[in-house]
N, CA, C, O and the ligand as a Tripos MOL2 file, in Angstrom:
@<TRIPOS>MOLECULE
protein
  293   291    74     0     0
PROTEIN
NO_CHARGES

@<TRIPOS>ATOM
      1 N          28.0840   52.0920  -30.8710 N.3       1 MET1
      2 CA         28.4470   50.7720  -31.4300 C.3       1 MET1
      3 C          28.6540   49.8890  -30.3600 C.2       1 MET1
      4 O          28.1510   48.7690  -30.4550 O.2       1 MET1
      5 N          29.4010   50.2260  -29.2050 N.am      2 LYS2
      6 CA         29.6200   49.2010  -28.1360 C.3       2 LYS2
      7 C          28.3660   48.7480  -27.4260 C.2       2 LYS2
      8 O          28.1470   47.6040  -27.0290 O.2       2 LYS2
      9 N          27.5930   49.7700  -27.3220 N.am      3 TYR3
     10 CA         26.3550   49.4460  -26.5880 C.3       3 TYR3
     11 C          25.3600   48.6730  -27.2820 C.2       3 TYR3
     12 O          24.5500   48.0050  -26.6390 O.2       3 TYR3
     13 N          25.3490   48.7110  -28.7360 N.am      4 LEU4
     14 CA         24.5290   47.8650  -29.6320 C.3       4 LEU4
     15 C          24.9560   46.4130  -29.3480 C.2       4 LEU4
     16 O          24.1500   45.5050  -29.1410 O.2       4 LEU4
     17 N          26.4850   46.2540  -29.3580 N.am      5 LEU5
     18 CA         26.9760   44.8610  -29.0230 C.3       5 LEU5
     19 C          26.4080   44.2420  -27.9100 C.2       5 LEU5
     20 O          25.8890   43.1260  -27.8900 O.2       5 LEU5
     21 N          26.5590   45.1960  -26.7870 N.am      6 VAL6
     22 CA         26.0310   44.6450  -25.4700 C.3       6 VAL6
     23 C          24.6450   44.4010  -25.3720 C.2       6 VAL6
     24 O          24.1850   43.5410  -24.6210 O.2       6 VAL6
     25 N          23.8720   45.2190  -26.1970 N.am      7 LEU7
     26 CA         22.3640   44.9900  -26.2250 C.3       7 LEU7
     27 C          22.1600   43.6450  -26.9750 C.2       7 LEU7
     28 O          21.3510   42.8220  -26.5470 O.2       7 LEU7
     29 N          22.8520   43.4370  -28.0320 N.am      8 VAL8
     30 CA         22.6860   42.0920  -28.7800 C.3       8 VAL8
     31 C          23.0850   40.7390  -27.7800 C.2       8 VAL8
     32 O          22.4930   39.6600  -27.7560 O.2       8 VAL8
     33 N          24.1840   41.1180  -27.0320 N.am      9 VAL9
     34 CA         24.6830   39.9690  -26.2300 C.3       9 VAL9
     35 C          23.5440   39.6300  -25.2280 C.2       9 VAL9
     36 O          23.1770   38.4740  -25.0150 O.2       9 VAL9
     37 N          23.0540   40.6460  -24.6740 N.am     10 VAL10
     38 CA         21.8280   40.5420  -23.4670 C.3      10 VAL10
     39 C          20.8190   39.8890  -24.1800 C.2      10 VAL10
     40 O          20.3220   38.8940  -23.6520 O.2      10 VAL10
     41 N          20.3600   40.3020  -25.4280 N.am     11 ALA11
     42 CA         19.0910   39.7490  -25.9000 C.3      11 ALA11
     43 C          19.1480   38.3880  -26.3100 C.2      11 ALA11
     44 O          18.1790   37.6520  -26.1230 O.2      11 ALA11
     45 N          20.4040   37.9020  -26.9630 N.am     12 VAL12
     46 CA         20.6800   36.5490  -27.1080 C.3      12 VAL12
     47 C          20.6170   35.6740  -25.9130 C.2      12 VAL12
     48 O          19.9720   34.6280  -25.8370 O.2      12 VAL12
     49 N          21.4800   36.3010  -24.8240 N.am     13 GLY13
     50 CA         21.3080   35.6090  -23.4860 C.3      13 GLY13
     51 C          20.0910   35.4710  -22.8620 C.2      13 GLY13
     52 O          19.9540   34.4840  -22.1390 O.2      13 GLY13
     53 N          18.9570   36.4280  -23.0100 N.am     14 TYR14
     54 CA         17.8230   36.3420  -22.5350 C.3      14 TYR14
     55 C          16.7780   35.2700  -23.3380 C.2      14 TYR14
     56 O          15.9080   34.5880  -22.7950 O.2      14 TYR14
     57 N          17.1270   35.3150  -24.8650 N.am     15 ALA15
     58 CA         16.4670   34.3670  -25.4980 C.3      15 ALA15
     59 C          16.7500   32.9630  -25.1500 C.2      15 ALA15
     60 O          15.8620   32.1220  -25.0100 O.2      15 ALA15
     61 N          18.0920   32.7170  -25.0050 N.am     16 TRP16
     62 CA         18.5700   31.3570  -24.6630 C.3      16 TRP16
     63 C          18.0360   30.8840  -23.3360 C.2      16 TRP16
     64 O          17.7420   29.6990  -23.1800 O.2      16 TRP16
     65 N          17.8850   31.8900  -22.2500 N.am     17 TRP17
     66 CA         17.4720   31.5170  -21.0350 C.3      17 TRP17
     67 C          15.9500   31.2450  -20.8710 C.2      17 TRP17
     68 O          15.4900   30.4440  -20.0580 O.2      17 TRP17
     69 N          15.2650   31.9520  -21.6790 N.am     18 ARG18
     70 CA         13.8480   31.7580  -22.1010 C.3      18 ARG18
     71 C          13.5070   30.4460  -22.5780 C.2      18 ARG18
     72 O          12.5100   29.8010  -22.2520 O.2      18 ARG18
     73 N          14.5030   30.0690  -23.4560 N.am     19 GLY19
     74 CA         14.3830   28.7590  -24.3390 C.3      19 GLY19
     75 C          14.6600   27.5930  -23.2730 C.2      19 GLY19
     76 O          14.1180   26.4880  -23.3000 O.2      19 GLY19
     77 N          15.5260   27.9990  -22.4030 N.am     20 GLN20
     78 CA         15.9960   26.7630  -21.5390 C.3      20 GLN20
     79 C          14.8170   26.5550  -20.4350 C.2      20 GLN20
     80 O          14.5660   25.4340  -19.9950 O.2      20 GLN20
     81 N          14.2060   27.5680  -20.0760 N.am     21 ARG21
     82 CA         13.1590   27.3580  -19.0790 C.3      21 ARG21
     83 C          11.8220   26.8450  -19.7570 C.2      21 ARG21
     84 O          11.1140   26.1810  -18.9990 O.2      21 ARG21
     85 N          11.3860   27.0150  -20.9330 N.am     22 THR22
     86 CA         10.2060   26.5760  -21.6280 C.3      22 THR22
     87 C          10.4930   25.3490  -22.0320 C.2      22 THR22
     88 O           9.5720   24.5340  -21.9780 O.2      22 THR22
     89 N          11.8660   24.8820  -22.5520 N.am     23 GLY23
     90 CA         12.1460   23.6080  -23.1260 C.3      23 GLY23
     91 C          11.9930   22.5670  -21.9780 C.2      23 GLY23
     92 O          11.6950   21.4130  -22.2860 O.2      23 GLY23
     93 N          12.1860   22.9140  -20.6350 N.am     24 ALA24
     94 CA         12.2660   21.8890  -19.8550 C.3      24 ALA24
     95 C          10.8360   21.3060  -19.5390 C.2      24 ALA24
     96 O           9.8720   22.0640  -19.4320 O.2      24 ALA24
     97 N          10.7190   19.9430  -19.3930 N.am     25 PRO25
     98 CA          9.2300   19.2810  -19.1470 C.3      25 PRO25
     99 C           8.8040   19.7150  -17.9050 C.2      25 PRO25
    100 O           9.5980   19.8570  -16.9760 O.2      25 PRO25
    101 N           7.5320   19.9550  -17.7990 N.am     26 PRO26
    102 CA          6.7280   20.2490  -16.5180 C.3      26 PRO26
    103 C           6.7890   19.0260  -15.5670 C.2      26 PRO26
    104 O           6.6630   17.8560  -15.9300 O.2      26 PRO26
    105 N           7.0080   19.4690  -14.2600 N.am     27 PRO27
    106 CA          6.8080   18.2430  -13.3530 C.3      27 PRO27
    107 C           5.5870   17.3480  -13.3030 C.2      27 PRO27
    108 O           4.4480   17.8150  -13.3180 O.2      27 PRO27
    109 N           5.8310   16.1270  -13.2450 N.am     28 GLN28
    110 CA          4.6140   15.3210  -13.3000 C.3      28 GLN28
    111 C           3.9460   15.1080  -14.6890 C.2      28 GLN28
    112 O           2.9350   14.4250  -14.8520 O.2      28 GLN28
    113 N           4.6360   15.7850  -15.7000 N.am     29 GLY29
    114 CA          4.1230   15.7410  -17.0400 C.3      29 GLY29
    115 C           2.5540   16.3280  -17.0910 C.2      29 GLY29
    116 O           1.6730   15.9600  -17.8680 O.2      29 GLY29
    117 N           2.4650   17.2270  -16.1630 N.am     30 GLY30
    118 CA          0.9930   17.9840  -16.2030 C.3      30 GLY30
    119 C          -0.0850   17.1100  -15.4540 C.2      30 GLY30
    120 O          -0.9870   17.6330  -14.7990 O.2      30 GLY30
    121 N           0.0560   15.8380  -15.5810 N.am     31 ARG31
    122 CA         -1.0480   14.7730  -15.0140 C.3      31 ARG31
    123 C          -0.3190   13.9370  -13.9690 C.2      31 ARG31
    124 O           0.7540   13.3600  -14.1380 O.2      31 ARG31
    125 N          -1.0940   13.9600  -12.8170 N.am     32 PRO32
    126 CA         -0.6520   13.0680  -11.7870 C.3      32 PRO32
    127 C          -0.7380   11.6230  -12.2060 C.2      32 PRO32
    128 O          -1.7490   11.2250  -12.7840 O.2      32 PRO32
    129 N           0.4650   10.6620  -11.8920 N.am     33 LEU33
    130 CA          0.5400    9.3890  -12.1680 C.3      33 LEU33
    131 C          -0.2800    8.4850  -11.3090 C.2      33 LEU33
    132 O          -0.1780    8.6490  -10.0940 O.2      33 LEU33
    133 N          -1.0930    7.5370  -11.7660 N.am     34 PRO34
    134 CA         -1.8700    6.7130  -10.7970 C.3      34 PRO34
    135 C          -0.8960    5.9990   -9.9130 C.2      34 PRO34
    136 O           0.2190    5.7170  -10.3520 O.2      34 PRO34
    137 N          -1.2590    5.6840   -8.6650 N.am     35 PRO35
    138 CA         -0.4630    5.1120   -7.6910 C.3      35 PRO35
    139 C          -0.1700    3.6230   -8.2130 C.2      35 PRO35
    140 O          -1.0700    3.0010   -8.7760 O.2      35 PRO35
    141 N           1.1920    3.0200   -8.0050 N.am     36 PRO36
    142 CA          1.5790    1.8860   -8.4410 C.3      36 PRO36
    143 C           0.7230    0.6830   -7.7700 C.2      36 PRO36
    144 O           0.3790    0.6870   -6.5880 O.2      36 PRO36
    145 N           0.4390   -0.3160   -8.6670 N.am     37 GLN37
    146 CA         -0.3550   -1.3570   -8.1720 C.3      37 GLN37
    147 C           0.5090   -2.5190   -7.9810 C.2      37 GLN37
    148 O           1.5600   -2.6790   -8.6020 O.2      37 GLN37
    149 N          -0.0410   -3.4750   -6.9460 N.am     38 ASP38
    150 CA          0.6090   -4.5770   -6.6490 C.3      38 ASP38
    151 C           0.2760   -5.6540   -7.8350 C.2      38 ASP38
    152 O          -0.8920   -5.9480   -8.0880 O.2      38 ASP38
    153 N           1.2310   -6.1470   -8.4500 N.am     39 MET39
    154 CA          1.0160   -7.2260   -9.4980 C.3      39 MET39
    155 C           1.1430   -8.6470   -9.0240 C.2      39 MET39
    156 O           2.0580   -8.9950   -8.2770 O.2      39 MET39
    157 N           0.1600   -9.5090   -9.4920 N.am     40 VAL40
    158 CA          0.2250  -11.0500   -9.2400 C.3      40 VAL40
    159 C           0.2860  -11.8390  -10.5430 C.2      40 VAL40
    160 O          -0.0820  -11.3170  -11.5940 O.2      40 VAL40
    161 N           0.7080  -12.9880  -10.4960 N.am     41 ALA41
    162 CA          0.5730  -13.7990  -11.6000 C.3      41 ALA41
    163 C          -0.4750  -14.8680  -11.5880 C.2      41 ALA41
    164 O          -0.6890  -15.4730  -10.5380 O.2      41 ALA41
    165 N          -1.1500  -15.1480  -12.6870 N.am     42 CYS42
    166 CA         -2.2020  -16.0020  -12.7460 C.3      42 CYS42
    167 C          -1.5230  -17.4670  -12.3420 C.2      42 CYS42
    168 O          -0.3970  -17.7040  -12.7770 O.2      42 CYS42
    169 N          -2.1420  -18.3650  -11.5850 N.am     43 ALA43
    170 CA         -1.5890  -19.5470  -11.1210 C.3      43 ALA43
    171 C          -1.7050  -20.6440  -12.3720 C.2      43 ALA43
    172 O          -1.0170  -21.6650  -12.4130 O.2      43 ALA43
    173 N          -2.5950  -20.3060  -13.2950 N.am     44 HIS44
    174 CA         -2.7090  -21.2500  -14.4130 C.3      44 HIS44
    175 C          -2.0400  -21.0550  -15.4510 C.2      44 HIS44
    176 O          -1.4030  -22.0170  -15.8790 O.2      44 HIS44
    177 N          -1.9720  -19.7380  -16.1920 N.am     45 CYS45
    178 CA         -1.2780  -19.3470  -17.3280 C.3      45 CYS45
    179 C          -0.1180  -18.4280  -16.8710 C.2      45 CYS45
    180 O           0.7320  -18.2740  -17.7480 O.2      45 CYS45
    181 N           0.0800  -17.8860  -15.8950 N.am     46 GLY46
    182 CA          1.2790  -17.1070  -15.5310 C.3      46 GLY46
    183 C           1.0500  -15.5440  -15.9590 C.2      46 GLY46
    184 O           1.9670  -14.7410  -15.7810 O.2      46 GLY46
    185 N          -0.0490  -15.1810  -16.4610 N.am     47 VAL47
    186 CA         -0.0940  -13.9490  -17.0290 C.3      47 VAL47
    187 C          -0.2080  -12.8590  -15.6120 C.2      47 VAL47
    188 O          -0.8270  -13.1570  -14.5900 O.2      47 VAL47
    189 N           0.5070  -11.6050  -15.8170 N.am     48 HIS48
    190 CA          0.5170  -10.8460  -14.5630 C.3      48 HIS48
    191 C          -0.6270   -9.7940  -14.8460 C.2      48 HIS48
    192 O          -0.8330   -9.2560  -15.9340 O.2      48 HIS48
    193 N          -1.3420   -9.5930  -13.6700 N.am     49 LEU49
    194 CA         -2.3420   -8.4870  -13.6940 C.3      49 LEU49
    195 C          -2.3710   -7.9420  -12.2100 C.2      49 LEU49
    196 O          -1.8850   -8.5700  -11.2690 O.2      49 LEU49
    197 N          -3.0170   -6.6530  -12.0870 N.am     50 PRO50
    198 CA         -3.1830   -6.0330  -10.8020 C.3      50 PRO50
    199 C          -3.9790   -6.8650   -9.9050 C.2      50 PRO50
    200 O          -4.9760   -7.4630  -10.3080 O.2      50 PRO50
    201 N          -3.5140   -6.9250   -8.5430 N.am     51 ARG51
    202 CA         -4.0120   -7.6620   -7.6270 C.3      51 ARG51
    203 C          -5.6370   -7.4030   -7.5170 C.2      51 ARG51
    204 O          -6.4280   -8.3190   -7.2960 O.2      51 ARG51
    205 N          -6.0320   -6.0050   -7.7060 N.am     52 SER52
    206 CA         -7.5060   -5.7200   -7.5620 C.3      52 SER52
    207 C          -8.2830   -6.3410   -8.6940 C.2      52 SER52
    208 O          -9.5010   -6.4990   -8.6050 O.2      52 SER52
    209 N          -7.6010   -6.6900   -9.7430 N.am     53 GLU53
    210 CA         -8.3320   -7.4570  -10.9840 C.3      53 GLU53
    211 C          -8.3170   -8.8510  -10.8580 C.2      53 GLU53
    212 O          -9.1140   -9.5040  -11.5310 O.2      53 GLU53
    213 N          -7.3850   -9.5130   -9.9540 N.am     54 ALA54
    214 CA         -7.2010  -10.8110  -10.0320 C.3      54 ALA54
    215 C          -8.3060  -11.5270   -9.1640 C.2      54 ALA54
    216 O          -8.8950  -10.9650   -8.2410 O.2      54 ALA54
    217 N          -8.5480  -12.9960   -9.6130 N.am     55 LEU55
    218 CA         -9.4870  -13.5330   -8.6770 C.3      55 LEU55
    219 C          -8.6900  -14.4780   -7.7770 C.2      55 LEU55
    220 O          -7.8430  -15.2420   -8.2380 O.2      55 LEU55
    221 N          -8.9820  -14.4010   -6.5130 N.am     56 THR56
    222 CA         -8.2150  -14.8180   -5.4750 C.3      56 THR56
    223 C          -8.7620  -16.0050   -4.8840 C.2      56 THR56
    224 O          -9.8940  -15.9170   -4.4070 O.2      56 THR56
    225 N          -8.1080  -17.1800   -4.8310 N.am     57 ASN57
    226 CA         -8.4870  -18.4850   -4.1030 C.3      57 ASN57
    227 C          -7.4620  -18.8770   -3.3120 C.2      57 ASN57
    228 O          -6.5550  -19.6210   -3.6830 O.2      57 ASN57
    229 N          -7.6010  -18.2990   -1.9970 N.am     58 GLY58
    230 CA         -6.5600  -18.5690   -1.0110 C.3      58 GLY58
    231 C          -5.1650  -17.9660   -1.3320 C.2      58 GLY58
    232 O          -5.1570  -16.7360   -1.3830 O.2      58 GLY58
    233 N          -4.1510  -18.5060   -1.5270 N.am     59 PRO59
    234 CA         -2.7930  -17.8070   -1.7520 C.3      59 PRO59
    235 C          -2.6780  -17.6290   -3.2790 C.2      59 PRO59
    236 O          -1.9030  -16.8100   -3.7710 O.2      59 PRO59
    237 N          -3.4780  -18.4290   -4.0070 N.am     60 ARG60
    238 CA         -3.5370  -18.6570   -5.6190 C.3      60 ARG60
    239 C          -4.3150  -17.3940   -6.1320 C.2      60 ARG60
    240 O          -5.2710  -16.8960   -5.5370 O.2      60 ARG60
    241 N          -3.7880  -16.9410   -7.3070 N.am     61 HIS61
    242 CA         -4.4940  -15.8280   -8.1140 C.3      61 HIS61
    243 C          -4.5810  -16.2910   -9.5050 C.2      61 HIS61
    244 O          -3.7550  -16.9540  -10.1320 O.2      61 HIS61
    245 N          -5.9310  -15.7470   -9.9560 N.am     62 TYR62
    246 CA         -6.2410  -16.2990  -11.4620 C.3      62 TYR62
    247 C          -6.7880  -14.9910  -12.1870 C.2      62 TYR62
    248 O          -7.4750  -14.1110  -11.6690 O.2      62 TYR62
    249 N          -6.3390  -15.0570  -13.4760 N.am     63 CYS63
    250 CA         -6.7260  -13.8800  -14.4250 C.3      63 CYS63
    251 C          -8.2850  -14.0070  -14.7860 C.2      63 CYS63
    252 O          -8.8820  -13.0080  -15.1860 O.2      63 CYS63
    253 N          -8.9250  -15.2050  -14.6480 N.am     64 CYS64
    254 CA        -10.2760  -15.2960  -15.0620 C.3      64 CYS64
    255 C         -10.8580  -16.5280  -14.5040 C.2      64 CYS64
    256 O         -10.1480  -17.4580  -14.1190 O.2      64 CYS64
    257 N         -12.2480  -16.5440  -14.4550 N.am     65 THR65
    258 CA        -12.8960  -17.5910  -13.9150 C.3      65 THR65
    259 C         -12.7350  -19.0980  -14.4040 C.2      65 THR65
    260 O         -12.9030  -20.1380  -13.7690 O.2      65 THR65
    261 N         -12.3050  -18.8660  -15.9150 N.am     66 GLU66
    262 CA        -12.0790  -20.2330  -16.5270 C.3      66 GLU66
    263 C         -10.8100  -20.7930  -16.1370 C.2      66 GLU66
    264 O         -10.7490  -22.0210  -16.0790 O.2      66 GLU66
    265 N          -9.7080  -20.0620  -15.8390 N.am     67 HIS67
    266 CA         -8.5750  -20.6780  -15.2830 C.3      67 HIS67
    267 C          -8.6060  -20.9840  -13.8130 C.2      67 HIS67
    268 O          -7.8840  -21.8740  -13.3630 O.2      67 HIS67
    269 N          -9.4220  -20.2780  -13.0360 N.am     68 GLN68
    270 CA         -9.6020  -20.5530  -11.6410 C.3      68 GLN68
    271 C         -10.4100  -21.9950  -11.6230 C.2      68 GLN68
    272 O         -10.1920  -22.7980  -10.7170 O.2      68 GLN68
    273 N         -11.2520  -22.2440  -12.5620 N.am     69 ARG69
    274 CA        -12.0930  -23.5380  -12.6420 C.3      69 ARG69
    275 C         -11.1650  -24.4750  -13.0400 C.2      69 ARG69
    276 O         -11.1100  -25.4920  -12.3490 O.2      69 ARG69
    277 N         -10.2670  -24.3660  -14.1800 N.am     70 GLN70
    278 CA         -9.3910  -25.3850  -14.7260 C.3      70 GLN70
    279 C          -8.5470  -25.8390  -13.6170 C.2      70 GLN70
    280 O          -8.4320  -27.0550  -13.4630 O.2      70 GLN70
    281 N          -7.8730  -24.9500  -12.7320 N.am     71 ASP71
    282 CA         -6.7970  -25.1920  -11.9290 C.3      71 ASP71
    283 C          -7.4130  -25.9070  -10.7650 C.2      71 ASP71
    284 O          -6.6470  -26.6820  -10.1910 O.2      71 ASP71
    285 N          -8.8380  -25.8010  -10.2120 N.am     72 ALA72
    286 CA         -9.4060  -26.5350   -9.1010 C.3      72 ALA72
    287 C          -9.4720  -27.8180   -9.4040 C.2      72 ALA72
    288 O          -9.5350  -28.5730   -8.4340 O.2      72 ALA72
    289 N          -9.4780  -28.3340  -10.5470 N.am     73 ARG73
    290 CA         -9.6960  -29.9430  -10.9370 C.3      73 ARG73
    291 C          -8.5080  -30.6280  -10.5580 C.2      73 ARG73
    292 O          -8.4110  -31.8410  -10.7410 O.2      73 ARG73
    293 ZN         -4.7980  -17.2670  -16.6010 Zn       74 ZN74
@<TRIPOS>BOND
     1     1     2 1
     2     2     3 1
     3     3     4 2
     4     3     5 am
     5     5     6 1
     6     6     7 1
     7     7     8 2
     8     7     9 am
     9     9    10 1
    10    10    11 1
    11    11    12 2
    12    11    13 am
    13    13    14 1
    14    14    15 1
    15    15    16 2
    16    15    17 am
    17    17    18 1
    18    18    19 1
    19    19    20 2
    20    19    21 am
    21    21    22 1
    22    22    23 1
    23    23    24 2
    24    23    25 am
    25    25    26 1
    26    26    27 1
    27    27    28 2
    28    27    29 am
    29    29    30 1
    30    30    31 1
    31    31    32 2
    32    31    33 am
    33    33    34 1
    34    34    35 1
    35    35    36 2
    36    35    37 am
    37    37    38 1
    38    38    39 1
    39    39    40 2
    40    39    41 am
    41    41    42 1
    42    42    43 1
    43    43    44 2
    44    43    45 am
    45    45    46 1
    46    46    47 1
    47    47    48 2
    48    47    49 am
    49    49    50 1
    50    50    51 1
    51    51    52 2
    52    51    53 am
    53    53    54 1
    54    54    55 1
    55    55    56 2
    56    55    57 am
    57    57    58 1
    58    58    59 1
    59    59    60 2
    60    59    61 am
    61    61    62 1
    62    62    63 1
    63    63    64 2
    64    63    65 am
    65    65    66 1
    66    66    67 1
    67    67    68 2
    68    67    69 am
    69    69    70 1
    70    70    71 1
    71    71    72 2
    72    71    73 am
    73    73    74 1
    74    74    75 1
    75    75    76 2
    76    75    77 am
    77    77    78 1
    78    78    79 1
    79    79    80 2
    80    79    81 am
    81    81    82 1
    82    82    83 1
    83    83    84 2
    84    83    85 am
    85    85    86 1
    86    86    87 1
    87    87    88 2
    88    87    89 am
    89    89    90 1
    90    90    91 1
    91    91    92 2
    92    91    93 am
    93    93    94 1
    94    94    95 1
    95    95    96 2
    96    95    97 am
    97    97    98 1
    98    98    99 1
    99    99   100 2
   100    99   101 am
   101   101   102 1
   102   102   103 1
   103   103   104 2
   104   103   105 am
   105   105   106 1
   106   106   107 1
   107   107   108 2
   108   107   109 am
   109   109   110 1
   110   110   111 1
   111   111   112 2
   112   111   113 am
   113   113   114 1
   114   114   115 1
   115   115   116 2
   116   115   117 am
   117   117   118 1
   118   118   119 1
   119   119   120 2
   120   119   121 am
   121   121   122 1
   122   122   123 1
   123   123   124 2
   124   123   125 am
   125   125   126 1
   126   126   127 1
   127   127   128 2
   128   127   129 am
   129   129   130 1
   130   130   131 1
   131   131   132 2
   132   131   133 am
   133   133   134 1
   134   134   135 1
   135   135   136 2
   136   135   137 am
   137   137   138 1
   138   138   139 1
   139   139   140 2
   140   139   141 am
   141   141   142 1
   142   142   143 1
   143   143   144 2
   144   143   145 am
   145   145   146 1
   146   146   147 1
   147   147   148 2
   148   147   149 am
   149   149   150 1
   150   150   151 1
   151   151   152 2
   152   151   153 am
   153   153   154 1
   154   154   155 1
   155   155   156 2
   156   155   157 am
   157   157   158 1
   158   158   159 1
   159   159   160 2
   160   159   161 am
   161   161   162 1
   162   162   163 1
   163   163   164 2
   164   163   165 am
   165   165   166 1
   166   166   167 1
   167   167   168 2
   168   167   169 am
   169   169   170 1
   170   170   171 1
   171   171   172 2
   172   171   173 am
   173   173   174 1
   174   174   175 1
   175   175   176 2
   176   175   177 am
   177   177   178 1
   178   178   179 1
   179   179   180 2
   180   179   181 am
   181   181   182 1
   182   182   183 1
   183   183   184 2
   184   183   185 am
   185   185   186 1
   186   186   187 1
   187   187   188 2
   188   187   189 am
   189   189   190 1
   190   190   191 1
   191   191   192 2
   192   191   193 am
   193   193   194 1
   194   194   195 1
   195   195   196 2
   196   195   197 am
   197   197   198 1
   198   198   199 1
   199   199   200 2
   200   199   201 am
   201   201   202 1
   202   202   203 1
   203   203   204 2
   204   203   205 am
   205   205   206 1
   206   206   207 1
   207   207   208 2
   208   207   209 am
   209   209   210 1
   210   210   211 1
   211   211   212 2
   212   211   213 am
   213   213   214 1
   214   214   215 1
   215   215   216 2
   216   215   217 am
   217   217   218 1
   218   218   219 1
   219   219   220 2
   220   219   221 am
   221   221   222 1
   222   222   223 1
   223   223   224 2
   224   223   225 am
   225   225   226 1
   226   226   227 1
   227   227   228 2
   228   227   229 am
   229   229   230 1
   230   230   231 1
   231   231   232 2
   232   231   233 am
   233   233   234 1
   234   234   235 1
   235   235   236 2
   236   235   237 am
   237   237   238 1
   238   238   239 1
   239   239   240 2
   240   239   241 am
   241   241   242 1
   242   242   243 1
   243   243   244 2
   244   243   245 am
   245   245   246 1
   246   246   247 1
   247   247   248 2
   248   247   249 am
   249   249   250 1
   250   250   251 1
   251   251   252 2
   252   251   253 am
   253   253   254 1
   254   254   255 1
   255   255   256 2
   256   255   257 am
   257   257   258 1
   258   258   259 1
   259   259   260 2
   260   259   261 am
   261   261   262 1
   262   262   263 1
   263   263   264 2
   264   263   265 am
   265   265   266 1
   266   266   267 1
   267   267   268 2
   268   267   269 am
   269   269   270 1
   270   270   271 1
   271   271   272 2
   272   271   273 am
   273   273   274 1
   274   274   275 1
   275   275   276 2
   276   275   277 am
   277   277   278 1
   278   278   279 1
   279   279   280 2
   280   279   281 am
   281   281   282 1
   282   282   283 1
   283   283   284 2
   284   283   285 am
   285   285   286 1
   286   286   287 1
   287   287   288 2
   288   287   289 am
   289   289   290 1
   290   290   291 1
   291   291   292 2
@<TRIPOS>SUBSTRUCTURE
     1 MET1         2 RESIDUE 1 A MET
     2 LYS2         6 RESIDUE 1 A LYS
     3 TYR3        10 RESIDUE 1 A TYR
     4 LEU4        14 RESIDUE 1 A LEU
     5 LEU5        18 RESIDUE 1 A LEU
     6 VAL6        22 RESIDUE 1 A VAL
     7 LEU7        26 RESIDUE 1 A LEU
     8 VAL8        30 RESIDUE 1 A VAL
     9 VAL9        34 RESIDUE 1 A VAL
    10 VAL10       38 RESIDUE 1 A VAL
    11 ALA11       42 RESIDUE 1 A ALA
    12 VAL12       46 RESIDUE 1 A VAL
    13 GLY13       50 RESIDUE 1 A GLY
    14 TYR14       54 RESIDUE 1 A TYR
    15 ALA15       58 RESIDUE 1 A ALA
    16 TRP16       62 RESIDUE 1 A TRP
    17 TRP17       66 RESIDUE 1 A TRP
    18 ARG18       70 RESIDUE 1 A ARG
    19 GLY19       74 RESIDUE 1 A GLY
    20 GLN20       78 RESIDUE 1 A GLN
    21 ARG21       82 RESIDUE 1 A ARG
    22 THR22       86 RESIDUE 1 A THR
    23 GLY23       90 RESIDUE 1 A GLY
    24 ALA24       94 RESIDUE 1 A ALA
    25 PRO25       98 RESIDUE 1 A PRO
    26 PRO26      102 RESIDUE 1 A PRO
    27 PRO27      106 RESIDUE 1 A PRO
    28 GLN28      110 RESIDUE 1 A GLN
    29 GLY29      114 RESIDUE 1 A GLY
    30 GLY30      118 RESIDUE 1 A GLY
    31 ARG31      122 RESIDUE 1 A ARG
    32 PRO32      126 RESIDUE 1 A PRO
    33 LEU33      130 RESIDUE 1 A LEU
    34 PRO34      134 RESIDUE 1 A PRO
    35 PRO35      138 RESIDUE 1 A PRO
    36 PRO36      142 RESIDUE 1 A PRO
    37 GLN37      146 RESIDUE 1 A GLN
    38 ASP38      150 RESIDUE 1 A ASP
    39 MET39      154 RESIDUE 1 A MET
    40 VAL40      158 RESIDUE 1 A VAL
    41 ALA41      162 RESIDUE 1 A ALA
    42 CYS42      166 RESIDUE 1 A CYS
    43 ALA43      170 RESIDUE 1 A ALA
    44 HIS44      174 RESIDUE 1 A HIS
    45 CYS45      178 RESIDUE 1 A CYS
    46 GLY46      182 RESIDUE 1 A GLY
    47 VAL47      186 RESIDUE 1 A VAL
    48 HIS48      190 RESIDUE 1 A HIS
    49 LEU49      194 RESIDUE 1 A LEU
    50 PRO50      198 RESIDUE 1 A PRO
    51 ARG51      202 RESIDUE 1 A ARG
    52 SER52      206 RESIDUE 1 A SER
    53 GLU53      210 RESIDUE 1 A GLU
    54 ALA54      214 RESIDUE 1 A ALA
    55 LEU55      218 RESIDUE 1 A LEU
    56 THR56      222 RESIDUE 1 A THR
    57 ASN57      226 RESIDUE 1 A ASN
    58 GLY58      230 RESIDUE 1 A GLY
    59 PRO59      234 RESIDUE 1 A PRO
    60 ARG60      238 RESIDUE 1 A ARG
    61 HIS61      242 RESIDUE 1 A HIS
    62 TYR62      246 RESIDUE 1 A TYR
    63 CYS63      250 RESIDUE 1 A CYS
    64 CYS64      254 RESIDUE 1 A CYS
    65 THR65      258 RESIDUE 1 A THR
    66 GLU66      262 RESIDUE 1 A GLU
    67 HIS67      266 RESIDUE 1 A HIS
    68 GLN68      270 RESIDUE 1 A GLN
    69 ARG69      274 RESIDUE 1 A ARG
    70 GLN70      278 RESIDUE 1 A GLN
    71 ASP71      282 RESIDUE 1 A ASP
    72 ALA72      286 RESIDUE 1 A ALA
    73 ARG73      290 RESIDUE 1 A ARG
    74 ZN74       293 GROUP 0 **** ****
């Protein structure tokens, strides 16, 4: 009877340990995150967009050609 109690305690402890291991989220969520991008604000409407997608006119950035054209006037 004493050995049965020890076996139950070990089984419960092992089940809890397994649950702790599998319950933890995997590092990086299983998918690598894209590198952070530099954000710039449109000089006309102020919307923020990645620098790679912005239209640059010297130190000023624009979200679209329409805003670039309107701000040039
Ligand atoms: Zn804009």
